PDB file with SEQRES, HELIX, SHEET and CRYST1 records, atoms N, CA, C and O in Angstrom:
SEQRES   1 A   70  CYS GLY THR TYR ASN TRP ASP GLN ARG ASP GLU PHE THR          
SEQRES   2 A   70  THR PRO ALA GLY ASP VAL GLU THR ILE VAL THR ALA PHE          
SEQRES   3 A   70  ALA ASN LYS TYR ARG VAL SER GLY ASP CYS PRO ALA MET          
SEQRES   4 A   70  GLY THR ILE PRO PRO GLU PRO CYS ASP THR PHE ALA GLY          
SEQRES   5 A   70  ARG ARG GLU LEU ALA GLU ALA ALA CYS ALA ILE LEU HIS          
SEQRES   6 A   70  SER PRO ALA PHE GLN                                          
HELIX    1 AA1 GLN A    8  ASP A   10  5                                   3    
HELIX    2 AA2 VAL A   23  LYS A   29  1                                   7    
HELIX    3 AA3 PRO A   46  THR A   49  1                                   4    
HELIX    4 AA4 ALA A   51  ARG A   53  5                                   3    
HELIX    5 AA5 ARG A   54  LEU A   64  1                                  11    
HELIX    6 AA6 PRO A   67  PHE A   69  5                                   3    
CRYST1    1.000    1.000    1.000  90.00  90.00  90.00 P 1           1          
ATOM      1  N   CYS A   1      26.946 -43.416 -41.967  1.00  0.00           N  
ATOM      2  CA  CYS A   1      25.924 -43.761 -42.932  1.00  0.00           C  
ATOM      3  C   CYS A   1      25.227 -42.488 -43.397  1.00  0.00           C  
ATOM      4  O   CYS A   1      25.388 -41.427 -42.794  1.00  0.00           O  
ATOM      5  N   GLY A   2      24.490 -42.596 -44.421  1.00  0.00           N  
ATOM      6  CA  GLY A   2      23.764 -41.453 -44.921  1.00  0.00           C  
ATOM      7  C   GLY A   2      24.347 -40.931 -46.212  1.00  0.00           C  
ATOM      8  O   GLY A   2      25.261 -41.527 -46.782  1.00  0.00           O  
ATOM      9  N   THR A   3      23.815 -39.822 -46.666  1.00  0.00           N  
ATOM     10  CA  THR A   3      24.194 -39.269 -47.962  1.00  0.00           C  
ATOM     11  C   THR A   3      25.026 -38.000 -47.833  1.00  0.00           C  
ATOM     12  O   THR A   3      25.444 -37.435 -48.843  1.00  0.00           O  
ATOM     13  N   TYR A   4      25.270 -37.548 -46.619  1.00  0.00           N  
ATOM     14  CA  TYR A   4      26.090 -36.363 -46.357  1.00  0.00           C  
ATOM     15  C   TYR A   4      25.560 -35.122 -47.073  1.00  0.00           C  
ATOM     16  O   TYR A   4      26.341 -34.324 -47.591  1.00  0.00           O  
ATOM     17  N   ASN A   5      24.259 -34.961 -47.104  1.00  0.00           N  
ATOM     18  CA  ASN A   5      23.671 -33.793 -47.750  1.00  0.00           C  
ATOM     19  C   ASN A   5      22.935 -32.891 -46.760  1.00  0.00           C  
ATOM     20  O   ASN A   5      22.204 -31.987 -47.166  1.00  0.00           O  
ATOM     21  N   TRP A   6      23.122 -33.130 -45.495  1.00  0.00           N  
ATOM     22  CA  TRP A   6      22.520 -32.372 -44.386  1.00  0.00           C  
ATOM     23  C   TRP A   6      21.002 -32.507 -44.330  1.00  0.00           C  
ATOM     24  O   TRP A   6      20.341 -31.705 -43.669  1.00  0.00           O  
ATOM     25  N   ASP A   7      20.446 -33.488 -44.998  1.00  0.00           N  
ATOM     26  CA  ASP A   7      19.014 -33.753 -44.961  1.00  0.00           C  
ATOM     27  C   ASP A   7      18.791 -35.005 -44.128  1.00  0.00           C  
ATOM     28  O   ASP A   7      19.039 -36.116 -44.595  1.00  0.00           O  
ATOM     29  N   GLN A   8      18.321 -34.828 -42.891  1.00  0.00           N  
ATOM     30  CA  GLN A   8      18.186 -35.969 -41.980  1.00  0.00           C  
ATOM     31  C   GLN A   8      17.105 -36.952 -42.416  1.00  0.00           C  
ATOM     32  O   GLN A   8      17.073 -38.078 -41.921  1.00  0.00           O  
ATOM     33  N   ARG A   9      16.227 -36.562 -43.321  1.00  0.00           N  
ATOM     34  CA  ARG A   9      15.160 -37.470 -43.750  1.00  0.00           C  
ATOM     35  C   ARG A   9      15.685 -38.652 -44.551  1.00  0.00           C  
ATOM     36  O   ARG A   9      15.010 -39.676 -44.655  1.00  0.00           O  
ATOM     37  N   ASP A  10      16.886 -38.526 -45.121  1.00  0.00           N  
ATOM     38  CA  ASP A  10      17.393 -39.636 -45.925  1.00  0.00           C  
ATOM     39  C   ASP A  10      18.654 -40.277 -45.340  1.00  0.00           C  
ATOM     40  O   ASP A  10      19.409 -40.932 -46.059  1.00  0.00           O  
ATOM     41  N   GLU A  11      18.879 -40.092 -44.057  1.00  0.00           N  
ATOM     42  CA  GLU A  11      20.069 -40.656 -43.421  1.00  0.00           C  
ATOM     43  C   GLU A  11      20.053 -42.175 -43.367  1.00  0.00           C  
ATOM     44  O   GLU A  11      21.111 -42.795 -43.264  1.00  0.00           O  
ATOM     45  N   PHE A  12      18.889 -42.783 -43.435  1.00  0.00           N  
ATOM     46  CA  PHE A  12      18.804 -44.237 -43.398  1.00  0.00           C  
ATOM     47  C   PHE A  12      18.588 -44.809 -44.799  1.00  0.00           C  
ATOM     48  O   PHE A  12      17.818 -45.753 -44.974  1.00  0.00           O  
ATOM     49  N   THR A  13      19.259 -44.242 -45.787  1.00  0.00           N  
ATOM     50  CA  THR A  13      19.188 -44.759 -47.152  1.00  0.00           C  
ATOM     51  C   THR A  13      19.957 -46.076 -47.218  1.00  0.00           C  
ATOM     52  O   THR A  13      21.117 -46.147 -46.811  1.00  0.00           O  
ATOM     53  N   THR A  14      19.306 -47.112 -47.730  1.00  0.00           N  
ATOM     54  CA  THR A  14      19.895 -48.450 -47.782  1.00  0.00           C  
ATOM     55  C   THR A  14      20.683 -48.637 -49.078  1.00  0.00           C  
ATOM     56  O   THR A  14      20.610 -47.796 -49.974  1.00  0.00           O  
ATOM     57  N   PRO A  15      21.433 -49.729 -49.182  1.00  0.00           N  
ATOM     58  CA  PRO A  15      22.167 -49.999 -50.422  1.00  0.00           C  
ATOM     59  C   PRO A  15      21.240 -50.089 -51.644  1.00  0.00           C  
ATOM     60  O   PRO A  15      21.672 -49.821 -52.766  1.00  0.00           O  
ATOM     61  N   ALA A  16      19.990 -50.459 -51.437  1.00  0.00           N  
ATOM     62  CA  ALA A  16      19.038 -50.567 -52.546  1.00  0.00           C  
ATOM     63  C   ALA A  16      18.458 -49.204 -52.929  1.00  0.00           C  
ATOM     64  O   ALA A  16      17.762 -49.088 -53.938  1.00  0.00           O  
ATOM     65  N   GLY A  17      18.743 -48.165 -52.123  1.00  0.00           N  
ATOM     66  CA  GLY A  17      18.266 -46.822 -52.431  1.00  0.00           C  
ATOM     67  C   GLY A  17      16.973 -46.437 -51.744  1.00  0.00           C  
ATOM     68  O   GLY A  17      16.528 -45.296 -51.869  1.00  0.00           O  
ATOM     69  N   ASP A  18      16.352 -47.369 -51.013  1.00  0.00           N  
ATOM     70  CA  ASP A  18      15.148 -47.006 -50.276  1.00  0.00           C  
ATOM     71  C   ASP A  18      15.536 -46.404 -48.931  1.00  0.00           C  
ATOM     72  O   ASP A  18      16.673 -46.559 -48.484  1.00  0.00           O  
ATOM     73  N   VAL A  19      14.604 -45.724 -48.292  1.00  0.00           N  
ATOM     74  CA  VAL A  19      14.876 -45.080 -47.010  1.00  0.00           C  
ATOM     75  C   VAL A  19      14.069 -45.778 -45.933  1.00  0.00           C  
ATOM     76  O   VAL A  19      12.839 -45.805 -45.980  1.00  0.00           O  
ATOM     77  N   GLU A  20      14.776 -46.348 -44.954  1.00  0.00           N  
ATOM     78  CA  GLU A  20      14.116 -47.012 -43.826  1.00  0.00           C  
ATOM     79  C   GLU A  20      13.811 -45.977 -42.749  1.00  0.00           C  
ATOM     80  O   GLU A  20      14.546 -45.002 -42.597  1.00  0.00           O  
ATOM     81  N   THR A  21      12.743 -46.184 -42.012  1.00  0.00           N  
ATOM     82  CA  THR A  21      12.395 -45.278 -40.929  1.00  0.00           C  
ATOM     83  C   THR A  21      12.689 -45.878 -39.561  1.00  0.00           C  
ATOM     84  O   THR A  21      12.619 -45.187 -38.545  1.00  0.00           O  
ATOM     85  N   ILE A  22      13.016 -47.160 -39.539  1.00  0.00           N  
ATOM     86  CA  ILE A  22      13.292 -47.856 -38.281  1.00  0.00           C  
ATOM     87  C   ILE A  22      14.752 -48.301 -38.286  1.00  0.00           C  
ATOM     88  O   ILE A  22      15.227 -48.892 -39.256  1.00  0.00           O  
ATOM     89  N   VAL A  23      15.456 -48.012 -37.197  1.00  0.00           N  
ATOM     90  CA  VAL A  23      16.884 -48.300 -37.114  1.00  0.00           C  
ATOM     91  C   VAL A  23      17.192 -49.772 -37.348  1.00  0.00           C  
ATOM     92  O   VAL A  23      18.122 -50.094 -38.088  1.00  0.00           O  
ATOM     93  N   THR A  24      16.435 -50.664 -36.737  1.00  0.00           N  
ATOM     94  CA  THR A  24      16.733 -52.087 -36.876  1.00  0.00           C  
ATOM     95  C   THR A  24      16.515 -52.570 -38.307  1.00  0.00           C  
ATOM     96  O   THR A  24      17.271 -53.410 -38.794  1.00  0.00           O  
ATOM     97  N   ALA A  25      15.494 -52.052 -38.986  1.00  0.00           N  
ATOM     98  CA  ALA A  25      15.265 -52.427 -40.384  1.00  0.00           C  
ATOM     99  C   ALA A  25      16.425 -51.944 -41.241  1.00  0.00           C  
ATOM    100  O   ALA A  25      16.860 -52.647 -42.153  1.00  0.00           O  
ATOM    101  N   PHE A  26      16.926 -50.754 -40.954  1.00  0.00           N  
ATOM    102  CA  PHE A  26      18.075 -50.211 -41.675  1.00  0.00           C  
ATOM    103  C   PHE A  26      19.307 -51.080 -41.455  1.00  0.00           C  
ATOM    104  O   PHE A  26      20.013 -51.409 -42.408  1.00  0.00           O  
ATOM    105  N   ALA A  27      19.567 -51.452 -40.208  1.00  0.00           N  
ATOM    106  CA  ALA A  27      20.735 -52.279 -39.890  1.00  0.00           C  
ATOM    107  C   ALA A  27      20.644 -53.640 -40.568  1.00  0.00           C  
ATOM    108  O   ALA A  27      21.654 -54.164 -41.039  1.00  0.00           O  
ATOM    109  N   ASN A  28      19.459 -54.212 -40.623  1.00  0.00           N  
ATOM    110  CA  ASN A  28      19.286 -55.528 -41.255  1.00  0.00           C  
ATOM    111  C   ASN A  28      19.578 -55.492 -42.752  1.00  0.00           C  
ATOM    112  O   ASN A  28      19.961 -56.512 -43.325  1.00  0.00           O  
ATOM    113  N   LYS A  29      19.407 -54.350 -43.390  1.00  0.00           N  
ATOM    114  CA  LYS A  29      19.691 -54.228 -44.827  1.00  0.00           C  
ATOM    115  C   LYS A  29      21.189 -54.350 -45.113  1.00  0.00           C  
ATOM    116  O   LYS A  29      21.581 -54.651 -46.241  1.00  0.00           O  
ATOM    117  N   TYR A  30      22.025 -54.120 -44.104  1.00  0.00           N  
ATOM    118  CA  TYR A  30      23.469 -54.185 -44.278  1.00  0.00           C  
ATOM    119  C   TYR A  30      24.064 -55.515 -43.850  1.00  0.00           C  
ATOM    120  O   TYR A  30      25.285 -55.668 -43.868  1.00  0.00           O  
ATOM    121  N   ARG A  31      23.235 -56.486 -43.463  1.00  0.00           N  
ATOM    122  CA  ARG A  31      23.741 -57.807 -43.108  1.00  0.00           C  
ATOM    123  C   ARG A  31      24.337 -58.456 -44.344  1.00  0.00           C  
ATOM    124  O   ARG A  31      23.710 -58.465 -45.404  1.00  0.00           O  
ATOM    125  N   VAL A  32      25.529 -58.994 -44.223  1.00  0.00           N  
ATOM    126  CA  VAL A  32      26.188 -59.608 -45.380  1.00  0.00           C  
ATOM    127  C   VAL A  32      26.218 -61.120 -45.297  1.00  0.00           C  
ATOM    128  O   VAL A  32      26.594 -61.785 -46.263  1.00  0.00           O  
ATOM    129  N   SER A  33      25.836 -61.664 -44.180  1.00  0.00           N  
ATOM    130  CA  SER A  33      25.916 -63.106 -44.016  1.00  0.00           C  
ATOM    131  C   SER A  33      24.692 -63.623 -43.280  1.00  0.00           C  
ATOM    132  O   SER A  33      24.188 -62.983 -42.357  1.00  0.00           O  
ATOM    133  N   GLY A  34      24.224 -64.785 -43.699  1.00  0.00           N  
ATOM    134  CA  GLY A  34      23.120 -65.423 -42.995  1.00  0.00           C  
ATOM    135  C   GLY A  34      23.524 -65.878 -41.601  1.00  0.00           C  
ATOM    136  O   GLY A  34      22.670 -66.178 -40.768  1.00  0.00           O  
ATOM    137  N   ASP A  35      24.851 -65.929 -41.346  1.00  0.00           N  
ATOM    138  CA  ASP A  35      25.330 -66.315 -40.022  1.00  0.00           C  
ATOM    139  C   ASP A  35      25.078 -65.224 -38.998  1.00  0.00           C  
ATOM    140  O   ASP A  35      25.019 -65.494 -37.798  1.00  0.00           O  
ATOM    141  N   CYS A  36      24.932 -64.009 -39.460  1.00  0.00           N  
ATOM    142  CA  CYS A  36      24.688 -62.873 -38.581  1.00  0.00           C  
ATOM    143  C   CYS A  36      23.183 -62.784 -38.326  1.00  0.00           C  
ATOM    144  O   CYS A  36      22.414 -62.636 -39.276  1.00  0.00           O  
ATOM    145  N   PRO A  37      22.751 -62.869 -37.081  1.00  0.00           N  
ATOM    146  CA  PRO A  37      21.310 -62.856 -36.820  1.00  0.00           C  
ATOM    147  C   PRO A  37      20.701 -61.485 -37.127  1.00  0.00           C  
ATOM    148  O   PRO A  37      21.331 -60.447 -36.927  1.00  0.00           O  
ATOM    149  N   ALA A  38      19.479 -61.511 -37.611  1.00  0.00           N  
ATOM    150  CA  ALA A  38      18.760 -60.266 -37.877  1.00  0.00           C  
ATOM    151  C   ALA A  38      18.371 -59.622 -36.556  1.00  0.00           C  
ATOM    152  O   ALA A  38      18.039 -60.305 -35.588  1.00  0.00           O  
ATOM    153  N   MET A  39      18.418 -58.307 -36.536  1.00  0.00           N  
ATOM    154  CA  MET A  39      17.997 -57.591 -35.340  1.00  0.00           C  
ATOM    155  C   MET A  39      16.475 -57.623 -35.254  1.00  0.00           C  
ATOM    156  O   MET A  39      15.789 -57.568 -36.274  1.00  0.00           O  
ATOM    157  N   GLY A  40      15.957 -57.712 -34.049  1.00  0.00           N  
ATOM    158  CA  GLY A  40      14.529 -57.649 -33.839  1.00  0.00           C  
ATOM    159  C   GLY A  40      14.053 -56.206 -33.901  1.00  0.00           C  
ATOM    160  O   GLY A  40      14.834 -55.298 -34.183  1.00  0.00           O  
ATOM    161  N   THR A  41      12.787 -56.001 -33.640  1.00  0.00           N  
ATOM    162  CA  THR A  41      12.247 -54.648 -33.711  1.00  0.00           C  
ATOM    163  C   THR A  41      12.689 -53.785 -32.540  1.00  0.00           C  
ATOM    164  O   THR A  41      12.688 -52.558 -32.637  1.00  0.00           O  
ATOM    165  N   ILE A  42      13.062 -54.407 -31.449  1.00  0.00           N  
ATOM    166  CA  ILE A  42      13.523 -53.660 -30.277  1.00  0.00           C  
ATOM    167  C   ILE A  42      14.972 -54.054 -30.011  1.00  0.00           C  
ATOM    168  O   ILE A  42      15.265 -55.242 -29.877  1.00  0.00           O  
ATOM    169  N   PRO A  43      15.887 -53.085 -29.931  1.00  0.00           N  
ATOM    170  CA  PRO A  43      17.276 -53.439 -29.626  1.00  0.00           C  
ATOM    171  C   PRO A  43      17.360 -54.168 -28.287  1.00  0.00           C  
ATOM    172  O   PRO A  43      16.582 -53.875 -27.379  1.00  0.00           O  
ATOM    173  N   PRO A  44      18.295 -55.114 -28.148  1.00  0.00           N  
ATOM    174  CA  PRO A  44      18.413 -55.854 -26.886  1.00  0.00           C  
ATOM    175  C   PRO A  44      18.833 -54.937 -25.745  1.00  0.00           C  
ATOM    176  O   PRO A  44      19.506 -53.929 -25.961  1.00  0.00           O  
ATOM    177  N   GLU A  45      18.436 -55.289 -24.553  1.00  0.00           N  
ATOM    178  CA  GLU A  45      18.819 -54.548 -23.358  1.00  0.00           C  
ATOM    179  C   GLU A  45      20.274 -54.872 -23.041  1.00  0.00           C  
ATOM    180  O   GLU A  45      20.585 -56.030 -22.762  1.00  0.00           O  
ATOM    181  N   PRO A  46      21.184 -53.887 -23.071  1.00  0.00           N  
ATOM    182  CA  PRO A  46      22.607 -54.163 -22.887  1.00  0.00           C  
ATOM    183  C   PRO A  46      22.930 -54.883 -21.585  1.00  0.00           C  
ATOM    184  O   PRO A  46      23.794 -55.760 -21.563  1.00  0.00           O  
ATOM    185  N   CYS A  47      22.251 -54.526 -20.502  1.00  0.00           N  
ATOM    186  CA  CYS A  47      22.558 -55.161 -19.216  1.00  0.00           C  
ATOM    187  C   CYS A  47      22.151 -56.631 -19.205  1.00  0.00           C  
ATOM    188  O   CYS A  47      22.763 -57.435 -18.502  1.00  0.00           O  
ATOM    189  N   ASP A  48      21.132 -56.986 -19.970  1.00  0.00           N  
ATOM    190  CA  ASP A  48      20.734 -58.390 -20.057  1.00  0.00           C  
ATOM    191  C   ASP A  48      21.657 -59.159 -21.003  1.00  0.00           C  
ATOM    192  O   ASP A  48      22.012 -60.308 -20.737  1.00  0.00           O  
ATOM    193  N   THR A  49      22.037 -58.525 -22.097  1.00  0.00           N  
ATOM    194  CA  THR A  49      22.871 -59.173 -23.097  1.00  0.00           C  
ATOM    195  C   THR A  49      24.288 -59.394 -22.604  1.00  0.00           C  
ATOM    196  O   THR A  49      24.893 -60.429 -22.881  1.00  0.00           O  
ATOM    197  N   PHE A  50      24.820 -58.422 -21.872  1.00  0.00           N  
ATOM    198  CA  PHE A  50      26.199 -58.482 -21.399  1.00  0.00           C  
ATOM    199  C   PHE A  50      26.241 -58.424 -19.872  1.00  0.00           C  
ATOM    200  O   PHE A  50      26.895 -57.558 -19.293  1.00  0.00           O  
ATOM    201  N   ALA A  51      25.540 -59.351 -19.234  1.00  0.00           N  
ATOM    202  CA  ALA A  51      25.414 -59.340 -17.776  1.00  0.00           C  
ATOM    203  C   ALA A  51      26.764 -59.376 -17.071  1.00  0.00           C  
ATOM    204  O   ALA A  51      26.914 -58.776 -16.007  1.00  0.00           O  
ATOM    205  N   GLY A  52      27.734 -60.058 -17.632  1.00  0.00           N  
ATOM    206  CA  GLY A  52      29.053 -60.139 -17.016  1.00  0.00           C  
ATOM    207  C   GLY A  52      29.817 -58.835 -17.031  1.00  0.00           C  
ATOM    208  O   GLY A  52      30.807 -58.701 -16.313  1.00  0.00           O  
ATOM    209  N   ARG A  53      29.389 -57.867 -17.827  1.00  0.00           N  
ATOM    210  CA  ARG A  53      30.077 -56.581 -17.936  1.00  0.00           C  
ATOM    211  C   ARG A  53      29.417 -55.491 -17.082  1.00  0.00           C  
ATOM    212  O   ARG A  53      29.871 -54.347 -17.074  1.00  0.00           O  
ATOM    213  N   ARG A  54      28.361 -55.844 -16.375  1.00  0.00           N  
ATOM    214  CA  ARG A  54      27.606 -54.854 -15.598  1.00  0.00           C  
ATOM    215  C   ARG A  54      28.493 -54.149 -14.571  1.00  0.00           C  
ATOM    216  O   ARG A  54      28.433 -52.926 -14.443  1.00  0.00           O  
ATOM    217  N   GLU A  55      29.306 -54.897 -13.848  1.00  0.00           N  
ATOM    218  CA  GLU A  55      30.161 -54.313 -12.817  1.00  0.00           C  
ATOM    219  C   GLU A  55      31.137 -53.301 -13.434  1.00  0.00           C  
ATOM    220  O   GLU A  55      31.351 -52.225 -12.874  1.00  0.00           O  
ATOM    221  N   LEU A  56      31.718 -53.638 -14.567  1.00  0.00           N  
ATOM    222  CA  LEU A  56      32.629 -52.728 -15.255  1.00  0.00           C  
ATOM    223  C   LEU A  56      31.900 -51.460 -15.706  1.00  0.00           C  
ATOM    224  O   LEU A  56      32.427 -50.355 -15.572  1.00  0.00           O  
ATOM    225  N   ALA A  57      30.705 -51.619 -16.233  1.00  0.00           N  
ATOM    226  CA  ALA A  57      29.919 -50.468 -16.690  1.00  0.00           C  
ATOM    227  C   ALA A  57      29.555 -49.557 -15.518  1.00  0.00           C  
ATOM    228  O   ALA A  57      29.630 -48.334 -15.639  1.00  0.00           O  
ATOM    229  N   GLU A  58      29.168 -50.135 -14.402  1.00  0.00           N  
ATOM    230  CA  GLU A  58      28.826 -49.321 -13.234  1.00  0.00           C  
ATOM    231  C   GLU A  58      30.045 -48.568 -12.711  1.00  0.00           C  
ATOM    232  O   GLU A  58      29.920 -47.424 -12.273  1.00  0.00           O  
ATOM    233  N   ALA A  59      31.216 -49.188 -12.750  1.00  0.00           N  
ATOM    234  CA  ALA A  59      32.443 -48.508 -12.315  1.00  0.00           C  
ATOM    235  C   ALA A  59      32.773 -47.346 -13.245  1.00  0.00           C  
ATOM    236  O   ALA A  59      33.183 -46.280 -12.786  1.00  0.00           O  
ATOM    237  N   ALA A  60      32.598 -47.547 -14.541  1.00  0.00           N  
ATOM    238  CA  ALA A  60      32.858 -46.471 -15.507  1.00  0.00           C  
ATOM    239  C   ALA A  60      31.873 -45.326 -15.319  1.00  0.00           C  
ATOM    240  O   ALA A  60      32.263 -44.161 -15.390  1.00  0.00           O  
ATOM    241  N   CYS A  61      30.620 -45.636 -15.083  1.00  0.00           N  
ATOM    242  CA  CYS A  61      29.618 -44.593 -14.856  1.00  0.00           C  
ATOM    243  C   CYS A  61      29.900 -43.832 -13.567  1.00  0.00           C  
ATOM    244  O   CYS A  61      29.682 -42.623 -13.495  1.00  0.00           O  
ATOM    245  N   ALA A  62      30.375 -44.527 -12.570  1.00  0.00           N  
ATOM    246  CA  ALA A  62      30.704 -43.855 -11.301  1.00  0.00           C  
ATOM    247  C   ALA A  62      31.783 -42.807 -11.524  1.00  0.00           C  
ATOM    248  O   ALA A  62      31.745 -41.743 -10.907  1.00  0.00           O  
ATOM    249  N   ILE A  63      32.738 -43.088 -12.389  1.00  0.00           N  
ATOM    250  CA  ILE A  63      33.780 -42.106 -12.693  1.00  0.00           C  
ATOM    251  C   ILE A  63      33.160 -40.887 -13.371  1.00  0.00           C  
ATOM    252  O   ILE A  63      33.502 -39.753 -13.036  1.00  0.00           O  
ATOM    253  N   LEU A  64      32.264 -41.109 -14.309  1.00  0.00           N  
ATOM    254  CA  LEU A  64      31.631 -39.993 -15.019  1.00  0.00           C  
ATOM    255  C   LEU A  64      30.728 -39.161 -14.121  1.00  0.00           C  
ATOM    256  O   LEU A  64      30.521 -37.975 -14.374  1.00  0.00           O  
ATOM    257  N   HIS A  65      30.196 -39.772 -13.084  1.00  0.00           N  
ATOM    258  CA  HIS A  65      29.317 -39.056 -12.142  1.00  0.00           C  
ATOM    259  C   HIS A  65      30.110 -38.460 -10.970  1.00  0.00           C  
ATOM    260  O   HIS A  65      29.522 -37.852 -10.075  1.00  0.00           O  
ATOM    261  N   SER A  66      31.431 -38.628 -10.970  1.00  0.00           N  
ATOM    262  CA  SER A  66      32.268 -38.122  -9.882  1.00  0.00           C  
ATOM    263  C   SER A  66      32.404 -36.603  -9.968  1.00  0.00           C  
ATOM    264  O   SER A  66      32.107 -36.008 -11.004  1.00  0.00           O  
ATOM    265  N   PRO A  67      32.854 -35.976  -8.875  1.00  0.00           N  
ATOM    266  CA  PRO A  67      33.026 -34.515  -8.859  1.00  0.00           C  
ATOM    267  C   PRO A  67      33.943 -33.988  -9.980  1.00  0.00           C  
ATOM    268  O   PRO A  67      33.779 -32.850 -10.420  1.00  0.00           O  
ATOM    269  N   ALA A  68      34.878 -34.781 -10.433  1.00  0.00           N  
ATOM    270  CA  ALA A  68      35.789 -34.326 -11.495  1.00  0.00           C  
ATOM    271  C   ALA A  68      35.049 -33.941 -12.771  1.00  0.00           C  
ATOM    272  O   ALA A  68      35.533 -33.108 -13.536  1.00  0.00           O  
ATOM    273  N   PHE A  69      33.893 -34.531 -13.008  1.00  0.00           N  
ATOM    274  CA  PHE A  69      33.145 -34.270 -14.242  1.00  0.00           C  
ATOM    275  C   PHE A  69      31.915 -33.397 -14.008  1.00  0.00           C  
ATOM    276  O   PHE A  69      31.076 -33.265 -14.899  1.00  0.00           O  
ATOM    277  N   GLN A  70      31.797 -32.807 -12.835  1.00  0.00           N  
ATOM    278  CA  GLN A  70      30.625 -31.957 -12.554  1.00  0.00           C  
ATOM    279  C   GLN A  70      30.874 -30.525 -12.917  1.00  0.00           C  
ATOM    280  O   GLN A  70      29.993 -29.682 -12.745  1.00  0.00           O  
TER     281      GLN A  70                                                      
END                                                                             
């Protein structure tokens, strides 16, 4: 996303041409269907949203924290 002009102040330029300052407001401008829920002001907590994937995430993090990556 953005205008590719190396100016970070306008990276959240919406299709309407305005510049959002909040990530969730920017993301909501790109919703194409009413079936897609609008994001709230605070992104959801991944561990709460995807509780069944917690074990997989912890295993992946353990690999990244292993001596091989130090």
